[in-house]
C-alpha positions as CSV (number, residue, x, y, z in Angstrom):
1,M,-13.2,-5.2,14.1
2,S,-12.8,-5.8,10.4
3,L,-9.8,-4.3,8.6
4,I,-11.7,-4.3,5.3
5,D,-14.9,-2.3,4.9
6,T,-17.1,-3.7,2.1
7,T,-19.8,-1.6,0.4
8,V,-22.0,-3.2,-2.3
9,H,-22.9,-0.9,-5.2
10,G,-25.1,-3.2,-7.3
11,Q,-22.7,-5.4,-9.3
12,V,-19.6,-3.5,-8.1
13,H,-18.2,-4.3,-4.6
14,E,-16.0,-1.7,-3.0
15,L,-13.3,-3.0,-0.6
16,R,-11.8,-0.3,1.5
17,L,-8.6,-0.9,3.5
18,A,-9.4,0.2,7.1
19,R,-6.3,-0.1,9.2
20,A,-5.7,3.5,10.4
21,P,-3.8,5.6,10.1
22,V,-2.0,4.6,6.9
23,N,-3.2,1.1,6.1
24,A,0.2,-0.5,6.9
25,L,0.0,-4.1,5.5
26,N,0.4,-6.4,8.4
27,P,-0.5,-10.2,8.1
28,E,-4.0,-9.7,9.4
29,L,-4.9,-7.0,6.9
30,C,-3.4,-9.0,4.1
31,A,-5.3,-12.1,5.0
32,E,-8.6,-10.1,5.2
33,L,-7.9,-8.5,1.8
34,A,-7.3,-11.9,0.1
35,H,-10.5,-13.3,1.7
36,A,-12.5,-10.2,0.8
37,V,-11.5,-10.3,-2.9
38,R,-12.4,-14.0,-3.2
39,D,-15.6,-13.5,-1.2
40,A,-16.8,-10.6,-3.4
41,A,-16.5,-12.7,-6.5
42,A,-18.2,-15.6,-4.8
43,H,-21.1,-13.4,-3.8
44,G,-21.9,-12.0,-7.3
45,A,-19.5,-9.1,-7.7
46,R,-18.8,-8.4,-11.4
47,G,-16.3,-5.8,-10.5
48,I,-14.2,-4.8,-7.5
49,V,-13.0,-1.3,-6.4
50,L,-10.0,-1.5,-4.0
51,A,-9.9,1.8,-2.0
52,G,-7.7,3.0,0.8
53,G,-7.6,6.0,3.2
54,P,-7.6,9.7,2.4
55,K,-4.2,11.0,1.5
56,V,-2.6,7.5,1.9
57,F,-3.9,4.5,-0.1
58,S,-1.5,2.2,1.7
59,A,1.9,3.0,3.1
60,G,3.1,-0.5,2.2
61,L,4.3,-3.2,4.6
62,D,4.1,-2.7,8.3
63,V,7.8,-2.2,8.8
64,P,7.7,-1.7,12.7
65,H,5.9,-5.1,12.9
66,L,8.5,-6.7,10.6
67,L,11.4,-5.3,12.6
68,S,9.8,-6.5,15.8
69,L,10.1,-10.1,14.6
70,G,13.9,-9.8,14.8
71,E,15.8,-12.8,13.4
72,D,12.7,-15.0,13.5
73,Q,12.9,-16.3,9.9
74,A,9.8,-18.3,10.1
75,A,7.7,-15.4,11.3
76,L,9.2,-13.1,8.7
77,M,8.4,-15.7,6.0
78,Q,4.8,-15.9,7.3
79,A,4.4,-12.1,7.2
80,W,5.7,-11.8,3.7
81,E,3.7,-14.8,2.5
82,A,0.6,-13.1,3.8
83,F,1.4,-10.0,1.6
84,F,2.0,-12.0,-1.5
85,H,-1.1,-14.1,-0.8
86,A,-3.1,-10.8,-1.0
87,A,-1.3,-9.7,-4.1
88,R,-2.0,-13.0,-5.9
89,A,-5.7,-12.8,-4.9
90,L,-5.9,-9.4,-6.7
91,A,-3.9,-10.6,-9.7
92,A,-6.0,-13.7,-10.1
93,S,-9.4,-12.1,-9.4
94,P,-11.9,-13.5,-11.8
95,V,-13.5,-10.1,-12.1
96,P,-11.9,-6.7,-12.9
97,V,-10.3,-4.8,-10.0
98,V,-9.7,-1.0,-9.9
99,A,-7.3,0.6,-7.5
100,A,-8.9,3.8,-6.2
101,M,-6.0,5.7,-4.7
102,A,-6.9,8.9,-2.9
103,G,-3.4,9.4,-1.7
104,H,0.2,8.0,-1.6
105,A,0.9,4.4,-2.7
106,P,4.6,3.5,-1.9
107,A,6.2,0.1,-2.0
108,G,3.6,-2.6,-1.0
109,G,0.8,-0.1,-1.8
110,C,2.1,0.3,-5.3
111,V,2.4,-3.5,-5.7
112,L,-1.3,-3.9,-4.8
113,A,-2.2,-1.3,-7.3
114,L,0.0,-3.0,-10.0
115,C,-2.0,-6.2,-9.4
116,C,-5.2,-4.4,-10.4
117,D,-6.7,-3.9,-13.8
118,Y,-6.9,-0.1,-13.7
119,R,-5.4,2.6,-11.5
120,I,-7.1,5.9,-10.6
121,M,-5.2,8.3,-8.4
122,A,-6.0,11.6,-6.7
123,D,-4.7,14.6,-8.6
124,G,-2.3,16.5,-6.4
125,P,1.0,16.0,-4.4
126,Y,0.6,12.3,-4.0
127,R,3.2,9.8,-5.0
128,I,3.4,6.2,-6.1
129,G,6.2,3.8,-6.8
130,L,8.5,1.0,-5.7
131,N,10.9,2.8,-3.4
132,E,12.5,-0.4,-2.1
133,T,16.1,0.7,-2.8
134,Q,15.5,3.8,-0.7
135,V,14.7,1.7,2.3
136,G,17.3,-1.0,1.8
137,L,15.3,-3.7,0.0
138,V,15.5,-5.4,-3.4
139,A,12.2,-5.7,-5.3
140,P,11.8,-9.3,-6.4
141,E,12.1,-10.1,-10.2
142,G,8.4,-10.7,-10.5
143,I,7.5,-7.3,-8.9
144,Q,9.9,-5.6,-11.2
145,A,8.1,-7.3,-14.1
146,L,4.8,-5.9,-13.0
147,L,6.2,-2.4,-13.1
148,A,7.9,-3.0,-16.5
149,R,4.5,-4.2,-17.8
150,V,2.9,-0.8,-17.4
151,V,5.8,1.7,-17.9
152,G,8.2,-0.3,-20.2
153,P,11.4,-2.0,-19.3
154,H,13.9,0.9,-19.6
155,R,11.7,3.4,-17.5
156,A,11.1,0.6,-15.0
157,E,14.8,0.1,-14.6
158,R,15.4,3.8,-13.9
159,L,12.5,3.9,-11.4
160,L,13.5,0.7,-9.6
161,V,17.2,1.4,-9.3
162,A,16.6,4.9,-8.0
163,G,13.6,3.8,-5.8
164,A,11.8,6.7,-7.4
165,M,8.3,7.8,-6.4
166,P,6.7,9.9,-9.2
167,D,4.0,12.3,-8.3
168,A,0.5,11.9,-9.6
169,A,1.0,14.0,-12.8
170,E,4.2,12.2,-13.7
171,A,2.7,8.8,-12.9
172,L,-0.1,9.5,-15.3
173,R,2.4,10.7,-18.0
174,I,4.4,7.5,-17.9
175,G,1.4,5.2,-17.6
176,L,1.9,4.1,-14.0
177,V,-1.6,5.3,-13.3
178,D,-4.4,5.4,-15.8
179,E,-6.5,8.4,-14.7
180,L,-6.4,11.3,-12.2
181,T,-9.3,12.9,-10.6
182,H,-10.2,15.1,-7.6
183,I,-9.4,13.3,-4.3
184,D,-13.1,13.2,-3.3
185,E,-14.1,11.6,-6.6
186,V,-11.6,8.7,-6.8
187,A,-13.9,5.9,-5.6
188,V,-16.8,7.3,-7.7
189,R,-14.7,7.4,-10.9
190,A,-13.5,3.8,-10.1
191,R,-17.1,2.6,-10.0
192,V,-18.0,4.5,-13.2
193,W,-15.1,2.8,-15.0
194,Q,-16.3,-0.6,-13.7
195,E,-19.9,0.1,-14.8
196,E,-18.8,1.1,-18.3
197,L,-16.8,-2.1,-18.6
198,L,-19.8,-4.1,-17.5
199,Q,-21.8,-2.8,-20.4
200,L,-19.7,-5.0,-22.7
201,P,-20.7,-8.5,-23.6
202,H,-19.7,-10.3,-20.4
203,M,-18.0,-13.5,-21.5
204,P,-15.9,-12.0,-24.3
205,M,-14.7,-9.2,-22.0
206,L,-13.7,-11.6,-19.2
207,E,-12.0,-14.1,-21.5
208,T,-10.0,-11.3,-23.3
209,R,-9.1,-9.9,-19.9
210,A,-7.9,-13.3,-18.7
211,I,-5.6,-13.7,-21.7
212,A,-4.2,-10.2,-21.4
213,R,-3.5,-10.6,-17.7
214,R,-1.7,-14.0,-17.8
215,E,1.6,-12.3,-17.3
216,V,0.4,-10.5,-14.2
217,V,-0.5,-13.8,-12.6
218,A,2.8,-15.4,-13.8
219,A,4.9,-12.5,-12.3
220,L,3.7,-13.5,-8.9
221,E,4.6,-17.2,-9.2
222,P,6.8,-18.3,-6.2
223,D,9.9,-18.9,-8.4
224,R,9.7,-15.3,-9.6
225,I,9.4,-13.9,-6.1
226,D,12.0,-16.2,-4.5
227,L,10.7,-15.4,-1.0
228,P,13.5,-17.3,0.9
229,R,16.1,-15.2,-0.8
230,F,14.1,-12.0,-0.1
231,V,13.7,-12.8,3.6
232,A,17.4,-13.7,3.9
233,Q,18.3,-10.3,2.5
234,W,16.1,-8.7,5.2
235,S,18.8,-9.3,7.8
236,H,21.6,-7.7,5.7
237,P,23.2,-4.8,7.6
238,D,22.5,-2.3,4.8
239,T,18.8,-3.3,4.8
240,Q,18.4,-3.1,8.6
241,A,20.2,0.3,8.8
242,A,18.1,1.8,6.0
243,L,14.8,0.6,7.5
244,R,15.7,1.9,11.0
245,A,16.8,5.3,9.5
246,M,13.4,5.5,7.7
247,L,11.6,4.8,11.0
248,A,13.6,7.5,12.7
249,R,12.7,10.0,10.0
250,I,9.0,9.1,10.3
251,G,9.2,9.4,14.1
252,K,10.4,13.0,13.7
């Protein structure tokens, strides 16, 4: 069973994360997402909509899976590499990508959205952000740069250090998302945005976009993620305690 549902709307391909209940990003889902992004462009898509589930776009990395790996550093590296592989596929997509978020987008879900060209979120009590410090993690420098690119360095610092998760209205106000709409209209609005962009002369639009997004691609370069250091920090007692406390809260 595929973990990505693909729907073709003319020149716009909609890729929907389909790993119920909250689209937790395990290696299989990440691998399928990276493949689907490249496959869409290879099969004529001139725009991509990345959608998730109702009320939760993606809850981020599959923490229970990661904790189940214990101290297996090689397996942990492989799992995190799969996630960043998907993020890089979005960032380097040769065609525009819109994140259609009909719900929450914490941590890894927010990273995927930051790799897209445009972010549309459901209007309501939904939250988005890099809450890594809340769960005992340190967002790599490149991920921090992605947030600073859209909200500015000072605001990014405040959000990152606190692990804050602004609600939809605040996310719009600070520029973390570009547009709010009714939860049932998120994917439709994403397609409309793409179709309007596709009315522009194609080559100039794509070349301008490529120049403007160089820093998005650069932020995800391996030396700015420093995955060995990130994975080594995974075993820190503070990190493990915070992650297990989060799972206990969710379990209740």
